[in-house]
PyMOL Python script that loads the backbone (N, CA, C, O; Angstrom):
from pymol import cmd

cmd.read_pdbstr("""\
ATOM      1  N   MET A   1      -9.949  16.542   7.308  1.00  0.00           N
ATOM      2  CA  MET A   1      -9.838  17.299   8.520  1.00  0.00           C
ATOM      3  C   MET A   1     -10.377  18.709   8.255  1.00  0.00           C
ATOM      4  O   MET A   1     -10.054  19.323   7.238  1.00  0.00           O
ATOM      5  N   THR A   2     -11.178  19.201   9.155  1.00  0.00           N
ATOM      6  CA  THR A   2     -11.745  20.543   9.011  1.00  0.00           C
ATOM      7  C   THR A   2     -10.721  21.594   9.450  1.00  0.00           C
ATOM      8  O   THR A   2      -9.703  21.265  10.057  1.00  0.00           O
ATOM      9  N   VAL A   3     -11.004  22.860   9.135  1.00  0.00           N
ATOM     10  CA  VAL A   3     -10.124  23.951   9.545  1.00  0.00           C
ATOM     11  C   VAL A   3     -10.013  24.000  11.062  1.00  0.00           C
ATOM     12  O   VAL A   3      -8.922  24.196  11.597  1.00  0.00           O
ATOM     13  N   SER A   4     -11.130  23.825  11.760  1.00  0.00           N
ATOM     14  CA  SER A   4     -11.111  23.828  13.231  1.00  0.00           C
ATOM     15  C   SER A   4     -10.225  22.721  13.775  1.00  0.00           C
ATOM     16  O   SER A   4      -9.464  22.938  14.718  1.00  0.00           O
ATOM     17  N   GLU A   5     -10.319  21.539  13.187  1.00  0.00           N
ATOM     18  CA  GLU A   5      -9.498  20.415  13.638  1.00  0.00           C
ATOM     19  C   GLU A   5      -8.016  20.685  13.386  1.00  0.00           C
ATOM     20  O   GLU A   5      -7.173  20.352  14.219  1.00  0.00           O
ATOM     21  N   VAL A   6      -7.698  21.286  12.245  1.00  0.00           N
ATOM     22  CA  VAL A   6      -6.305  21.620  11.959  1.00  0.00           C
ATOM     23  C   VAL A   6      -5.783  22.613  12.990  1.00  0.00           C
ATOM     24  O   VAL A   6      -4.670  22.467  13.496  1.00  0.00           O
ATOM     25  N   GLN A   7      -6.595  23.622  13.298  1.00  0.00           N
ATOM     26  CA  GLN A   7      -6.177  24.622  14.278  1.00  0.00           C
ATOM     27  C   GLN A   7      -5.949  24.004  15.654  1.00  0.00           C
ATOM     28  O   GLN A   7      -5.068  24.442  16.394  1.00  0.00           O
ATOM     29  N   GLU A   8      -6.743  22.985  15.999  1.00  0.00           N
ATOM     30  CA  GLU A   8      -6.592  22.313  17.292  1.00  0.00           C
ATOM     31  C   GLU A   8      -5.388  21.384  17.325  1.00  0.00           C
ATOM     32  O   GLU A   8      -4.672  21.330  18.326  1.00  0.00           O
ATOM     33  N   LYS A   9      -5.160  20.653  16.241  1.00  0.00           N
ATOM     34  CA  LYS A   9      -4.189  19.561  16.253  1.00  0.00           C
ATOM     35  C   LYS A   9      -2.829  19.899  15.657  1.00  0.00           C
ATOM     36  O   LYS A   9      -1.860  19.187  15.921  1.00  0.00           O
ATOM     37  N   VAL A  10      -2.723  20.956  14.864  1.00  0.00           N
ATOM     38  CA  VAL A  10      -1.466  21.257  14.175  1.00  0.00           C
ATOM     39  C   VAL A  10      -0.972  22.631  14.640  1.00  0.00           C
ATOM     40  O   VAL A  10      -1.717  23.611  14.632  1.00  0.00           O
ATOM     41  N   SER A  11       0.272  22.676  15.034  1.00  0.00           N
ATOM     42  CA  SER A  11       0.840  23.952  15.483  1.00  0.00           C
ATOM     43  C   SER A  11       1.087  24.855  14.270  1.00  0.00           C
ATOM     44  O   SER A  11       1.241  24.360  13.153  1.00  0.00           O
ATOM     45  N   PRO A  12       1.124  26.164  14.481  1.00  0.00           N
ATOM     46  CA  PRO A  12       1.417  27.070  13.366  1.00  0.00           C
ATOM     47  C   PRO A  12       2.764  26.761  12.703  1.00  0.00           C
ATOM     48  O   PRO A  12       2.903  26.877  11.486  1.00  0.00           O
ATOM     49  N   GLU A  13       3.745  26.370  13.505  1.00  0.00           N
ATOM     50  CA  GLU A  13       5.054  26.035  12.946  1.00  0.00           C
ATOM     51  C   GLU A  13       4.963  24.824  12.018  1.00  0.00           C
ATOM     52  O   GLU A  13       5.521  24.834  10.921  1.00  0.00           O
ATOM     53  N   GLU A  14       4.253  23.774  12.465  1.00  0.00           N
ATOM     54  CA  GLU A  14       4.109  22.581  11.634  1.00  0.00           C
ATOM     55  C   GLU A  14       3.332  22.899  10.360  1.00  0.00           C
ATOM     56  O   GLU A  14       3.670  22.397   9.289  1.00  0.00           O
ATOM     57  N   LEU A  15       2.297  23.726  10.465  1.00  0.00           N
ATOM     58  CA  LEU A  15       1.522  24.115   9.293  1.00  0.00           C
ATOM     59  C   LEU A  15       2.410  24.845   8.284  1.00  0.00           C
ATOM     60  O   LEU A  15       2.294  24.626   7.078  1.00  0.00           O
ATOM     61  N   CYS A  16       3.291  25.710   8.777  1.00  0.00           N
ATOM     62  CA  CYS A  16       4.241  26.401   7.890  1.00  0.00           C
ATOM     63  C   CYS A  16       5.164  25.410   7.184  1.00  0.00           C
ATOM     64  O   CYS A  16       5.460  25.559   5.999  1.00  0.00           O
ATOM     65  N   TRP A  17       5.615  24.396   7.928  1.00  0.00           N
ATOM     66  CA  TRP A  17       6.456  23.365   7.313  1.00  0.00           C
ATOM     67  C   TRP A  17       5.699  22.618   6.216  1.00  0.00           C
ATOM     68  O   TRP A  17       6.257  22.355   5.151  1.00  0.00           O
ATOM     69  N   TRP A  18       4.434  22.275   6.465  1.00  0.00           N
ATOM     70  CA  TRP A  18       3.641  21.584   5.449  1.00  0.00           C
ATOM     71  C   TRP A  18       3.404  22.476   4.230  1.00  0.00           C
ATOM     72  O   TRP A  18       3.437  22.002   3.094  1.00  0.00           O
ATOM     73  N   MET A  19       3.164  23.764   4.466  1.00  0.00           N
ATOM     74  CA  MET A  19       2.963  24.693   3.346  1.00  0.00           C
ATOM     75  C   MET A  19       4.233  24.802   2.497  1.00  0.00           C
ATOM     76  O   MET A  19       4.164  24.834   1.268  1.00  0.00           O
ATOM     77  N   ALA A  20       5.386  24.858   3.156  1.00  0.00           N
ATOM     78  CA  ALA A  20       6.659  24.910   2.425  1.00  0.00           C
ATOM     79  C   ALA A  20       6.882  23.616   1.641  1.00  0.00           C
ATOM     80  O   ALA A  20       7.297  23.652   0.482  1.00  0.00           O
ATOM     81  N   TYR A  21       6.608  22.484   2.271  1.00  0.00           N
ATOM     82  CA  TYR A  21       6.757  21.193   1.603  1.00  0.00           C
ATOM     83  C   TYR A  21       5.839  21.109   0.377  1.00  0.00           C
ATOM     84  O   TYR A  21       6.238  20.596  -0.668  1.00  0.00           O
ATOM     85  N   ASN A  22       4.624  21.611   0.511  1.00  0.00           N
ATOM     86  CA  ASN A  22       3.668  21.563  -0.595  1.00  0.00           C
ATOM     87  C   ASN A  22       4.141  22.411  -1.778  1.00  0.00           C
ATOM     88  O   ASN A  22       3.843  22.086  -2.928  1.00  0.00           O
ATOM     89  N   ARG A  23       4.862  23.475  -1.510  1.00  0.00           N
ATOM     90  CA  ARG A  23       5.398  24.302  -2.605  1.00  0.00           C
ATOM     91  C   ARG A  23       6.487  23.564  -3.367  1.00  0.00           C
ATOM     92  O   ARG A  23       6.629  23.743  -4.577  1.00  0.00           O
ATOM     93  N   ILE A  24       7.257  22.737  -2.671  1.00  0.00           N
ATOM     94  CA  ILE A  24       8.335  21.970  -3.304  1.00  0.00           C
ATOM     95  C   ILE A  24       7.778  20.743  -4.003  1.00  0.00           C
ATOM     96  O   ILE A  24       8.161  20.437  -5.132  1.00  0.00           O
ATOM     97  N   SER A  25       6.887  20.049  -3.344  1.00  0.00           N
ATOM     98  CA  SER A  25       6.319  18.801  -3.851  1.00  0.00           C
ATOM     99  C   SER A  25       4.811  18.819  -3.618  1.00  0.00           C
ATOM    100  O   SER A  25       4.340  18.365  -2.575  1.00  0.00           O
ATOM    101  N   PRO A  26       4.048  19.341  -4.586  1.00  0.00           N
ATOM    102  CA  PRO A  26       2.597  19.515  -4.377  1.00  0.00           C
ATOM    103  C   PRO A  26       1.875  18.227  -3.990  1.00  0.00           C
ATOM    104  O   PRO A  26       2.195  17.137  -4.465  1.00  0.00           O
ATOM    105  N   ILE A  27       0.903  18.393  -3.122  1.00  0.00           N
ATOM    106  CA  ILE A  27       0.076  17.294  -2.649  1.00  0.00           C
ATOM    107  C   ILE A  27      -1.320  17.496  -3.223  1.00  0.00           C
ATOM    108  O   ILE A  27      -1.810  18.626  -3.243  1.00  0.00           O
ATOM    109  N   GLY A  28      -1.970  16.444  -3.685  1.00  0.00           N
ATOM    110  CA  GLY A  28      -3.364  16.539  -4.102  1.00  0.00           C
ATOM    111  C   GLY A  28      -3.569  16.876  -5.567  1.00  0.00           C
ATOM    112  O   GLY A  28      -2.787  16.456  -6.420  1.00  0.00           O
ATOM    113  N   PRO A  29      -4.621  17.637  -5.865  1.00  0.00           N
ATOM    114  CA  PRO A  29      -5.025  17.885  -7.251  1.00  0.00           C
ATOM    115  C   PRO A  29      -3.943  18.495  -8.139  1.00  0.00           C
ATOM    116  O   PRO A  29      -3.869  18.160  -9.322  1.00  0.00           O
ATOM    117  N   ALA A  30      -3.112  19.370  -7.609  1.00  0.00           N
ATOM    118  CA  ALA A  30      -2.061  19.980  -8.434  1.00  0.00           C
ATOM    119  C   ALA A  30      -1.103  18.908  -8.953  1.00  0.00           C
ATOM    120  O   ALA A  30      -0.713  18.925 -10.120  1.00  0.00           O
ATOM    121  N   ARG A  31      -0.734  17.991  -8.088  1.00  0.00           N
ATOM    122  CA  ARG A  31       0.163  16.915  -8.512  1.00  0.00           C
ATOM    123  C   ARG A  31      -0.560  15.954  -9.464  1.00  0.00           C
ATOM    124  O   ARG A  31       0.040  15.475 -10.426  1.00  0.00           O
ATOM    125  N   GLN A  32      -1.822  15.671  -9.210  1.00  0.00           N
ATOM    126  CA  GLN A  32      -2.578  14.780 -10.088  1.00  0.00           C
ATOM    127  C   GLN A  32      -2.689  15.372 -11.493  1.00  0.00           C
ATOM    128  O   GLN A  32      -2.568  14.647 -12.481  1.00  0.00           O
ATOM    129  N   ASP A  33      -2.919  16.689 -11.589  1.00  0.00           N
ATOM    130  CA  ASP A  33      -2.976  17.343 -12.898  1.00  0.00           C
ATOM    131  C   ASP A  33      -1.633  17.250 -13.612  1.00  0.00           C
ATOM    132  O   ASP A  33      -1.580  17.002 -14.816  1.00  0.00           O
ATOM    133  N   TYR A  34      -0.558  17.449 -12.872  1.00  0.00           N
ATOM    134  CA  TYR A  34       0.781  17.370 -13.439  1.00  0.00           C
ATOM    135  C   TYR A  34       1.057  15.959 -13.955  1.00  0.00           C
ATOM    136  O   TYR A  34       1.557  15.789 -15.067  1.00  0.00           O
ATOM    137  N   ASN A  35       0.729  14.943 -13.144  1.00  0.00           N
ATOM    138  CA  ASN A  35       0.951  13.554 -13.560  1.00  0.00           C
ATOM    139  C   ASN A  35       0.109  13.194 -14.781  1.00  0.00           C
ATOM    140  O   ASN A  35       0.587  12.504 -15.682  1.00  0.00           O
ATOM    141  N   ALA A  36      -1.140  13.656 -14.818  1.00  0.00           N
ATOM    142  CA  ALA A  36      -1.998  13.388 -15.978  1.00  0.00           C
ATOM    143  C   ALA A  36      -1.425  14.055 -17.224  1.00  0.00           C
ATOM    144  O   ALA A  36      -1.466  13.478 -18.311  1.00  0.00           O
ATOM    145  N   ALA A  37      -0.896  15.259 -17.073  1.00  0.00           N
ATOM    146  CA  ALA A  37      -0.295  15.962 -18.207  1.00  0.00           C
ATOM    147  C   ALA A  37       0.942  15.224 -18.712  1.00  0.00           C
ATOM    148  O   ALA A  37       1.167  15.150 -19.920  1.00  0.00           O
ATOM    149  N   LEU A  38       1.746  14.678 -17.798  1.00  0.00           N
ATOM    150  CA  LEU A  38       2.920  13.898 -18.210  1.00  0.00           C
ATOM    151  C   LEU A  38       2.515  12.693 -19.049  1.00  0.00           C
ATOM    152  O   LEU A  38       3.149  12.386 -20.058  1.00  0.00           O
ATOM    153  N   ILE A  39       1.450  12.011 -18.620  1.00  0.00           N
ATOM    154  CA  ILE A  39       0.976  10.836 -19.357  1.00  0.00           C
ATOM    155  C   ILE A  39       0.438  11.248 -20.729  1.00  0.00           C
ATOM    156  O   ILE A  39       0.760  10.619 -21.737  1.00  0.00           O
ATOM    157  N   ALA A  40      -0.383  12.309 -20.768  1.00  0.00           N
ATOM    158  CA  ALA A  40      -0.931  12.779 -22.041  1.00  0.00           C
ATOM    159  C   ALA A  40       0.180  13.200 -22.995  1.00  0.00           C
ATOM    160  O   ALA A  40       0.128  12.895 -24.186  1.00  0.00           O
ATOM    161  N   GLN A  41       1.179  13.896 -22.477  1.00  0.00           N
ATOM    162  CA  GLN A  41       2.309  14.329 -23.298  1.00  0.00           C
ATOM    163  C   GLN A  41       3.064  13.120 -23.852  1.00  0.00           C
ATOM    164  O   GLN A  41       3.406  13.091 -25.034  1.00  0.00           O
ATOM    165  N   ALA A  42       3.323  12.133 -23.009  1.00  0.00           N
ATOM    166  CA  ALA A  42       4.060  10.944 -23.449  1.00  0.00           C
ATOM    167  C   ALA A  42       3.288  10.162 -24.503  1.00  0.00           C
ATOM    168  O   ALA A  42       3.871   9.705 -25.487  1.00  0.00           O
ATOM    169  N   VAL A  43       1.983  10.006 -24.306  1.00  0.00           N
ATOM    170  CA  VAL A  43       1.155   9.280 -25.276  1.00  0.00           C
ATOM    171  C   VAL A  43       1.144  10.019 -26.610  1.00  0.00           C
ATOM    172  O   VAL A  43       1.344   9.412 -27.663  1.00  0.00           O
ATOM    173  N   TYR A  44       0.912  11.317 -26.566  1.00  0.00           N
ATOM    174  CA  TYR A  44       0.862  12.105 -27.801  1.00  0.00           C
ATOM    175  C   TYR A  44       2.211  12.067 -28.521  1.00  0.00           C
ATOM    176  O   TYR A  44       2.277  11.765 -29.713  1.00  0.00           O
ATOM    177  N   ASN A  45       3.287  12.375 -27.789  1.00  0.00           N
ATOM    178  CA  ASN A  45       4.600  12.454 -28.422  1.00  0.00           C
ATOM    179  C   ASN A  45       5.085  11.115 -28.957  1.00  0.00           C
ATOM    180  O   ASN A  45       5.833  11.078 -29.934  1.00  0.00           O
ATOM    181  N   SER A  46       4.674  10.021 -28.338  1.00  0.00           N
ATOM    182  CA  SER A  46       5.101   8.711 -28.828  1.00  0.00           C
ATOM    183  C   SER A  46       4.337   8.292 -30.084  1.00  0.00           C
ATOM    184  O   SER A  46       4.752   7.369 -30.783  1.00  0.00           O
ATOM    185  N   ASN A  47       3.231   8.964 -30.369  1.00  0.00           N
ATOM    186  CA  ASN A  47       2.429   8.617 -31.538  1.00  0.00           C
ATOM    187  C   ASN A  47       2.540   9.632 -32.680  1.00  0.00           C
ATOM    188  O   ASN A  47       1.924   9.441 -33.728  1.00  0.00           O
ATOM    189  N   MET A  48       3.293  10.677 -32.501  1.00  0.00           N
ATOM    190  CA  MET A  48       3.410  11.715 -33.514  1.00  0.00           C
ATOM    191  C   MET A  48       4.844  11.811 -34.013  1.00  0.00           C
ATOM    192  O   MET A  48       5.776  11.324 -33.373  1.00  0.00           O
ATOM    193  N   GLY A  49       4.999  12.443 -35.155  1.00  0.00           N
ATOM    194  CA  GLY A  49       6.327  12.630 -35.719  1.00  0.00           C
ATOM    195  C   GLY A  49       7.132  13.649 -34.930  1.00  0.00           C
ATOM    196  O   GLY A  49       6.616  14.313 -34.031  1.00  0.00           O
ATOM    197  N   LYS A  50       8.407  13.759 -35.284  1.00  0.00           N
ATOM    198  CA  LYS A  50       9.307  14.648 -34.539  1.00  0.00           C
ATOM    199  C   LYS A  50       8.875  16.102 -34.590  1.00  0.00           C
ATOM    200  O   LYS A  50       9.095  16.827 -33.620  1.00  0.00           O
ATOM    201  N   GLY A  51       8.283  16.548 -35.651  1.00  0.00           N
ATOM    202  CA  GLY A  51       7.896  17.948 -35.780  1.00  0.00           C
ATOM    203  C   GLY A  51       6.651  18.326 -35.006  1.00  0.00           C
ATOM    204  O   GLY A  51       6.302  19.504 -34.941  1.00  0.00           O
ATOM    205  N   ARG A  52       5.977  17.356 -34.419  1.00  0.00           N
ATOM    206  CA  ARG A  52       4.709  17.632 -33.733  1.00  0.00           C
ATOM    207  C   ARG A  52       4.789  17.291 -32.253  1.00  0.00           C
ATOM    208  O   ARG A  52       3.867  16.677 -31.716  1.00  0.00           O
ATOM    209  N   ARG A  53       5.863  17.671 -31.586  1.00  0.00           N
ATOM    210  CA  ARG A  53       6.039  17.379 -30.165  1.00  0.00           C
ATOM    211  C   ARG A  53       5.296  18.401 -29.313  1.00  0.00           C
ATOM    212  O   ARG A  53       5.234  19.583 -29.652  1.00  0.00           O
ATOM    213  N   LEU A  54       4.740  17.936 -28.216  1.00  0.00           N
ATOM    214  CA  LEU A  54       4.059  18.825 -27.269  1.00  0.00           C
ATOM    215  C   LEU A  54       4.943  19.078 -26.060  1.00  0.00           C
ATOM    216  O   LEU A  54       5.711  18.211 -25.642  1.00  0.00           O
ATOM    217  N   LYS A  55       4.825  20.271 -25.508  1.00  0.00           N
ATOM    218  CA  LYS A  55       5.471  20.587 -24.238  1.00  0.00           C
ATOM    219  C   LYS A  55       4.467  20.274 -23.139  1.00  0.00           C
ATOM    220  O   LYS A  55       3.265  20.183 -23.390  1.00  0.00           O
ATOM    221  N   LEU A  56       4.962  20.113 -21.937  1.00  0.00           N
ATOM    222  CA  LEU A  56       4.091  19.793 -20.810  1.00  0.00           C
ATOM    223  C   LEU A  56       3.014  20.865 -20.622  1.00  0.00           C
ATOM    224  O   LEU A  56       1.865  20.534 -20.328  1.00  0.00           O
ATOM    225  N   ASP A  57       3.364  22.129 -20.784  1.00  0.00           N
ATOM    226  CA  ASP A  57       2.384  23.208 -20.613  1.00  0.00           C
ATOM    227  C   ASP A  57       1.289  23.183 -21.676  1.00  0.00           C
ATOM    228  O   ASP A  57       0.230  23.779 -21.483  1.00  0.00           O
ATOM    229  N   ASP A  58       1.532  22.495 -22.802  1.00  0.00           N
ATOM    230  CA  ASP A  58       0.505  22.384 -23.838  1.00  0.00           C
ATOM    231  C   ASP A  58      -0.664  21.516 -23.392  1.00  0.00           C
ATOM    232  O   ASP A  58      -1.778  21.680 -23.889  1.00  0.00           O
ATOM    233  N   VAL A  59      -0.431  20.604 -22.470  1.00  0.00           N
ATOM    234  CA  VAL A  59      -1.478  19.668 -22.057  1.00  0.00           C
ATOM    235  C   VAL A  59      -1.881  19.790 -20.586  1.00  0.00           C
ATOM    236  O   VAL A  59      -2.858  19.176 -20.156  1.00  0.00           O
ATOM    237  N   ARG A  60      -1.137  20.575 -19.822  1.00  0.00           N
ATOM    238  CA  ARG A  60      -1.449  20.724 -18.392  1.00  0.00           C
ATOM    239  C   ARG A  60      -2.643  21.654 -18.216  1.00  0.00           C
ATOM    240  O   ARG A  60      -2.690  22.732 -18.807  1.00  0.00           O
ATOM    241  N   LEU A  61      -3.616  21.230 -17.394  1.00  0.00           N
ATOM    242  CA  LEU A  61      -4.743  22.099 -17.091  1.00  0.00           C
ATOM    243  C   LEU A  61      -4.249  23.279 -16.274  1.00  0.00           C
ATOM    244  O   LEU A  61      -3.444  23.117 -15.356  1.00  0.00           O
ATOM    245  N   LYS A  62      -4.728  24.454 -16.607  1.00  0.00           N
ATOM    246  CA  LYS A  62      -4.286  25.664 -15.929  1.00  0.00           C
ATOM    247  C   LYS A  62      -5.464  26.261 -15.174  1.00  0.00           C
ATOM    248  O   LYS A  62      -6.267  26.997 -15.747  1.00  0.00           O
ATOM    249  N   TRP A  63      -5.564  25.946 -13.902  1.00  0.00           N
ATOM    250  CA  TRP A  63      -6.665  26.415 -13.076  1.00  0.00           C
ATOM    251  C   TRP A  63      -6.469  27.875 -12.713  1.00  0.00           C
ATOM    252  O   TRP A  63      -5.340  28.355 -12.611  1.00  0.00           O
ATOM    253  N   GLY A  64      -7.567  28.570 -12.519  1.00  0.00           N
ATOM    254  CA  GLY A  64      -7.502  29.953 -12.075  1.00  0.00           C
ATOM    255  C   GLY A  64      -7.326  30.956 -13.190  1.00  0.00           C
ATOM    256  O   GLY A  64      -7.104  32.136 -12.919  1.00  0.00           O
ATOM    257  N   GLU A  65      -7.415  30.531 -14.421  1.00  0.00           N
ATOM    258  CA  GLU A  65      -7.258  31.447 -15.545  1.00  0.00           C
ATOM    259  C   GLU A  65      -8.593  31.943 -16.066  1.00  0.00           C
ATOM    260  O   GLU A  65      -8.645  32.614 -17.097  1.00  0.00           O
ATOM    261  N   GLY A  66      -9.650  31.630 -15.384  1.00  0.00           N
ATOM    262  CA  GLY A  66     -10.965  32.054 -15.832  1.00  0.00           C
ATOM    263  C   GLY A  66     -11.700  30.913 -16.512  1.00  0.00           C
ATOM    264  O   GLY A  66     -11.087  29.994 -17.055  1.00  0.00           O
ATOM    265  N   GLY A  67     -13.017  30.987 -16.475  1.00  0.00           N
ATOM    266  CA  GLY A  67     -13.859  29.914 -16.989  1.00  0.00           C
ATOM    267  C   GLY A  67     -13.670  29.629 -18.466  1.00  0.00           C
ATOM    268  O   GLY A  67     -13.572  28.466 -18.856  1.00  0.00           O
ATOM    269  N   LYS A  68     -13.614  30.662 -19.300  1.00  0.00           N
ATOM    270  CA  LYS A  68     -13.486  30.445 -20.741  1.00  0.00           C
ATOM    271  C   LYS A  68     -12.155  29.784 -21.090  1.00  0.00           C
ATOM    272  O   LYS A  68     -12.101  28.906 -21.950  1.00  0.00           O
ATOM    273  N   THR A  69     -11.083  30.207 -20.420  1.00  0.00           N
ATOM    274  CA  THR A  69      -9.772  29.605 -20.674  1.00  0.00           C
ATOM    275  C   THR A  69      -9.776  28.147 -20.263  1.00  0.00           C
ATOM    276  O   THR A  69      -9.256  27.301 -20.991  1.00  0.00           O
ATOM    277  N   MET A  70     -10.355  27.832 -19.102  1.00  0.00           N
ATOM    278  CA  MET A  70     -10.391  26.461 -18.629  1.00  0.00           C
ATOM    279  C   MET A  70     -11.196  25.583 -19.584  1.00  0.00           C
ATOM    280  O   MET A  70     -10.785  24.464 -19.891  1.00  0.00           O
ATOM    281  N   ILE A  71     -12.332  26.077 -20.052  1.00  0.00           N
ATOM    282  CA  ILE A  71     -13.156  25.307 -20.988  1.00  0.00           C
ATOM    283  C   ILE A  71     -12.391  25.088 -22.288  1.00  0.00           C
ATOM    284  O   ILE A  71     -12.426  23.993 -22.849  1.00  0.00           O
ATOM    285  N   ARG A  72     -11.698  26.125 -22.773  1.00  0.00           N
ATOM    286  CA  ARG A  72     -10.907  25.993 -23.999  1.00  0.00           C
ATOM    287  C   ARG A  72      -9.802  24.954 -23.799  1.00  0.00           C
ATOM    288  O   ARG A  72      -9.548  24.140 -24.687  1.00  0.00           O
ATOM    289  N   ASN A  73      -9.145  24.979 -22.633  1.00  0.00           N
ATOM    290  CA  ASN A  73      -8.106  23.986 -22.343  1.00  0.00           C
ATOM    291  C   ASN A  73      -8.676  22.577 -22.322  1.00  0.00           C
ATOM    292  O   ASN A  73      -8.070  21.654 -22.866  1.00  0.00           O
ATOM    293  N   MET A  74      -9.840  22.402 -21.697  1.00  0.00           N
ATOM    294  CA  MET A  74     -10.452  21.073 -21.620  1.00  0.00           C
ATOM    295  C   MET A  74     -10.872  20.585 -23.002  1.00  0.00           C
ATOM    296  O   MET A  74     -10.693  19.409 -23.319  1.00  0.00           O
ATOM    297  N   LYS A  75     -11.431  21.479 -23.835  1.00  0.00           N
ATOM    298  CA  LYS A  75     -11.796  21.089 -25.199  1.00  0.00           C
ATOM    299  C   LYS A  75     -10.551  20.707 -25.994  1.00  0.00           C
ATOM    300  O   LYS A  75     -10.566  19.760 -26.780  1.00  0.00           O
ATOM    301  N   GLY A  76      -9.473  21.463 -25.776  1.00  0.00           N
ATOM    302  CA  GLY A  76      -8.209  21.130 -26.441  1.00  0.00           C
ATOM    303  C   GLY A  76      -7.703  19.763 -26.039  1.00  0.00           C
ATOM    304  O   GLY A  76      -7.211  19.010 -26.880  1.00  0.00           O
ATOM    305  N   MET A  77      -7.819  19.429 -24.754  1.00  0.00           N
ATOM    306  CA  MET A  77      -7.397  18.110 -24.291  1.00  0.00           C
ATOM    307  C   MET A  77      -8.245  17.007 -24.912  1.00  0.00           C
ATOM    308  O   MET A  77      -7.721  15.964 -25.303  1.00  0.00           O
ATOM    309  N   ILE A  78      -9.554  17.235 -25.005  1.00  0.00           N
ATOM    310  CA  ILE A  78     -10.441  16.246 -25.618  1.00  0.00           C
ATOM    311  C   ILE A  78     -10.066  16.040 -27.079  1.00  0.00           C
ATOM    312  O   ILE A  78      -9.988  14.906 -27.552  1.00  0.00           O
ATOM    313  N   ASN A  79      -9.833  17.138 -27.792  1.00  0.00           N
ATOM    314  CA  ASN A  79      -9.434  17.035 -29.203  1.00  0.00           C
ATOM    315  C   ASN A  79      -8.101  16.320 -29.348  1.00  0.00           C
ATOM    316  O   ASN A  79      -7.935  15.480 -30.233  1.00  0.00           O
ATOM    317  N   LEU A  80      -7.159  16.648 -28.486  1.00  0.00           N
ATOM    318  CA  LEU A  80      -5.844  16.023 -28.521  1.00  0.00           C
ATOM    319  C   LEU A  80      -5.944  14.522 -28.309  1.00  0.00           C
ATOM    320  O   LEU A  80      -5.392  13.740 -29.084  1.00  0.00           O
ATOM    321  N   LEU A  81      -6.645  14.123 -27.263  1.00  0.00           N
ATOM    322  CA  LEU A  81      -6.769  12.692 -26.960  1.00  0.00           C
ATOM    323  C   LEU A  81      -7.553  11.962 -28.037  1.00  0.00           C
ATOM    324  O   LEU A  81      -7.258  10.808 -28.346  1.00  0.00           O
ATOM    325  N   SER A  82      -8.555  12.629 -28.614  1.00  0.00           N
ATOM    326  CA  SER A  82      -9.323  12.022 -29.702  1.00  0.00           C
ATOM    327  C   SER A  82      -8.448  11.794 -30.918  1.00  0.00           C
ATOM    328  O   SER A  82      -8.547  10.756 -31.572  1.00  0.00           O
ATOM    329  N   SER A  83      -7.578  12.771 -31.231  1.00  0.00           N
ATOM    330  CA  SER A  83      -6.728  12.622 -32.403  1.00  0.00           C
ATOM    331  C   SER A  83      -5.706  11.506 -32.203  1.00  0.00           C
ATOM    332  O   SER A  83      -5.393  10.774 -33.142  1.00  0.00           O
ATOM    333  N   VAL A  84      -5.184  11.373 -30.981  1.00  0.00           N
ATOM    334  CA  VAL A  84      -4.241  10.294 -30.699  1.00  0.00           C
ATOM    335  C   VAL A  84      -4.931   8.941 -30.814  1.00  0.00           C
ATOM    336  O   VAL A  84      -4.346   7.976 -31.305  1.00  0.00           O
ATOM    337  N   ALA A  85      -6.170   8.878 -30.360  1.00  0.00           N
ATOM    338  CA  ALA A  85      -6.921   7.623 -30.408  1.00  0.00           C
ATOM    339  C   ALA A  85      -7.469   7.337 -31.800  1.00  0.00           C
ATOM    340  O   ALA A  85      -7.990   6.251 -32.054  1.00  0.00           O
ATOM    341  N   GLY A  86      -7.352   8.308 -32.699  1.00  0.00           N
ATOM    342  CA  GLY A  86      -7.869   8.117 -34.057  1.00  0.00           C
ATOM    343  C   GLY A  86      -9.359   8.313 -34.160  1.00  0.00           C
ATOM    344  O   GLY A  86      -9.980   7.830 -35.107  1.00  0.00           O
ATOM    345  N   LEU A  87      -9.946   9.005 -33.216  1.00  0.00           N
ATOM    346  CA  LEU A  87     -11.383   9.259 -33.213  1.00  0.00           C
ATOM    347  C   LEU A  87     -11.669  10.610 -33.847  1.00  0.00           C
ATOM    348  O   LEU A  87     -10.875  11.543 -33.723  1.00  0.00           O
ATOM    349  N   LYS A  88     -12.794  10.714 -34.519  1.00  0.00           N
ATOM    350  CA  LYS A  88     -13.221  11.994 -35.060  1.00  0.00           C
ATOM    351  C   LYS A  88     -14.245  12.568 -34.115  1.00  0.00           C
ATOM    352  O   LYS A  88     -15.218  11.903 -33.760  1.00  0.00           O
ATOM    353  N   ARG A  89     -14.027  13.812 -33.704  1.00  0.00           N
ATOM    354  CA  ARG A  89     -14.911  14.463 -32.750  1.00  0.00           C
ATOM    355  C   ARG A  89     -15.867  15.392 -33.475  1.00  0.00           C
ATOM    356  O   ARG A  89     -15.468  16.125 -34.380  1.00  0.00           O
ATOM    357  N   LYS A  90     -17.131  15.358 -33.074  1.00  0.00           N
ATOM    358  CA  LYS A  90     -18.141  16.252 -33.643  1.00  0.00           C
ATOM    359  C   LYS A  90     -18.074  17.578 -32.928  1.00  0.00           C
ATOM    360  O   LYS A  90     -17.979  17.615 -31.701  1.00  0.00           O
ATOM    361  N   GLY A  91     -18.122  18.703 -33.694  1.00  0.00           N
ATOM    362  CA  GLY A  91     -18.164  20.046 -33.094  1.00  0.00           C
ATOM    363  C   GLY A  91     -16.915  20.468 -32.583  1.00  0.00           C
ATOM    364  O   GLY A  91     -16.806  21.573 -32.052  1.00  0.00           O
TER     365      GLY A  91
END
""", "prot")
cmd.dss("prot")
cmd.show_as("cartoon", "prot")
cmd.util.cbc("prot")
cmd.orient("prot")
């Protein structure tokens, strides 16, 4: 739905309700990132010893922190998943 369509079909009050609901229970990419992080955390923690546990924030992508931070986070995720899979990564 486009912005114009939302303005035509959704009242400001209803839009406020949806915005509040989204803050409590995110819809879309934010929730997908959270769910992916939960899976990555569970896979890693189930394959590592007790001293090497990850927190959810260790694997969750953090959008809006700038390009270099995002790239570093993505490289970290690739390295993490490679190590769990037993793969050696070049570079």
